[in-house]
C-alpha positions in Angstrom: -0.1 -0.2 0.2 2.6 2.2 0.6 4.8 1.4 -2.3 1.8 2.1 -3.9 0.6 5.8 -2.8 4.7 6.5 -3.2 4.9 5.8 -7.0 1.4 7.9 -7.2 2.9 10.8 -5.6 5.6 10.4 -8.3 3.7 10.2 -10.8 1.5 13.0 -9.9 4.3 15.4 -9.7 5.2 14.9 -13.3 1.9 16.2 -14.7 1.6 19.9 -15.7 -0.8 20.8 -13.0 -4.3 21.5 -15.2 -4.2 25.0 -13.9 -5.7 26.5 -17.7 -7.4 25.3 -20.1 -5.9 23.0 -22.4 -6.9 22.9 -26.1 -5.0 19.3 -27.0 -6.5 16.3 -25.3 -4.0 14.2 -23.9 -1.6 14.7 -21.1 0.8 16.7 -20.7 4.3 16.0 -18.5 6.8 18.0 -16.8 9.8 16.6 -18.5 12.4 15.7 -16.4 15.0 17.5 -16.4 19.3 17.9 -15.5 21.3 21.0 -15.1 25.1 21.4 -15.1 27.5 24.0 -15.9 30.5 23.5 -18.2 32.6 25.8 -18.6 31.3 29.5 -19.6 27.9 27.8 -20.5 25.3 26.3 -17.8 22.9 23.3 -19.5 20.1 21.9 -19.1 19.0 18.6 -20.6 15.3 17.6 -20.5 13.8 14.1 -21.7 11.1 14.2 -24.4 10.6 11.1 -25.9 8.3 10.5 -29.1 8.6 14.3 -29.9 9.2 15.8 -33.4 11.7 18.4 -33.4 9.4 20.5 -35.5 6.6 20.4 -32.6 9.2 21.9 -29.7 8.2 25.6 -29.1 11.1 27.3 -26.9 10.3 30.7 -25.6 12.1 33.7 -23.5 9.7 36.6 -21.3 10.4 37.8 -19.3 13.1 36.1 -18.0 11.2 33.1 -17.8 12.1 30.5 -20.1 9.7 28.0 -21.2 9.6 24.7 -23.3 7.1 22.7 -24.9 6.4 19.9 -26.9 3.8 18.8 -28.7 2.8 14.4 -29.3 2.3 13.2 -32.3 -0.6 10.5 -31.5 -0.2 8.1 -34.3 -4.0 6.1 -34.7 -3.5 4.8 -37.9 -5.9 1.9 -37.1 -3.9 -0.5 -38.5 -3.1 -2.5 -35.5 -4.4 -3.5 -32.2 -3.0 -2.5 -29.0 -2.5 -5.5 -26.8 -0.8 -3.7 -24.1 0.3 0.0 -23.2 3.1 1.2 -21.0 3.9 4.0 -22.4 1.7 7.1 -22.3 1.7 9.1 -24.9 1.8 13.4 -23.6 3.1 16.5 -24.3 6.0 18.2 -22.3 5.6 21.6 -20.5 8.3 23.0 -18.4 9.4 26.7 -17.2 12.6 27.9 -15.8 13.4 31.1 -14.4 16.9 32.9 -16.2 19.0 35.0 -13.5 20.9 38.1 -15.1 24.2 36.4 -15.5 23.0 34.6 -18.1 23.6 35.3 -21.8 20.1 35.3 -23.2 20.4 36.0 -26.9 22.7 33.2 -27.2 20.5 30.2 -25.5 20.9 27.5 -28.2 19.2 24.7 -28.3 19.3 21.0 -30.0 17.5 18.0 -30.0 19.0 14.6 -30.5 17.1 10.9 -28.9 14.3 11.7 -27.0 16.6 14.9 -25.4 16.3 18.5 -25.5 19.7 19.9 -24.7 19.6 24.1 -24.0 23.3 25.9 -23.9 22.5 29.0 -21.7 26.3 31.0 -22.1 27.0 32.8 -19.3 26.9 36.7 -19.7 30.0 38.6 -19.9 29.8 39.9 -16.4 28.9 36.5 -14.7 31.9 35.0 -15.8 34.7 34.2 -13.9 38.0 36.3 -14.3 41.8 36.8 -13.4 42.5 40.2 -11.2 46.0 40.7 -11.4 47.6 41.4 -7.7 50.1 45.0 -8.3 53.0 45.7 -5.3 52.5 49.5 -3.8 
């Protein structure tokens, strides 16, 4: 009973809250993300399996980076589904971006079901070496 409850809590956290009306009739998930720093940039890697690269929408407005991926639901009628463990749905996630990121240089690459966002650090946020002078 406890294991089932925990599993359902995790599942609930993965779904986007339905505070606003959706125009598509499918589930909407919050993609899991890893955020790490490499050199002079911050990288965000998000799992978004089953999404076509043309169905990904990334916007930046008022320091909020919004990522949306729209699933293509294939219902050709060519087969009869015997079992389904993989759930099809859209993905939505938002990140608050600080002024330490060069917003005009953000880059996105989608490959093998993973979306990678490269957020370069702004010049004022980069570490710099300060020379020591003798008096």
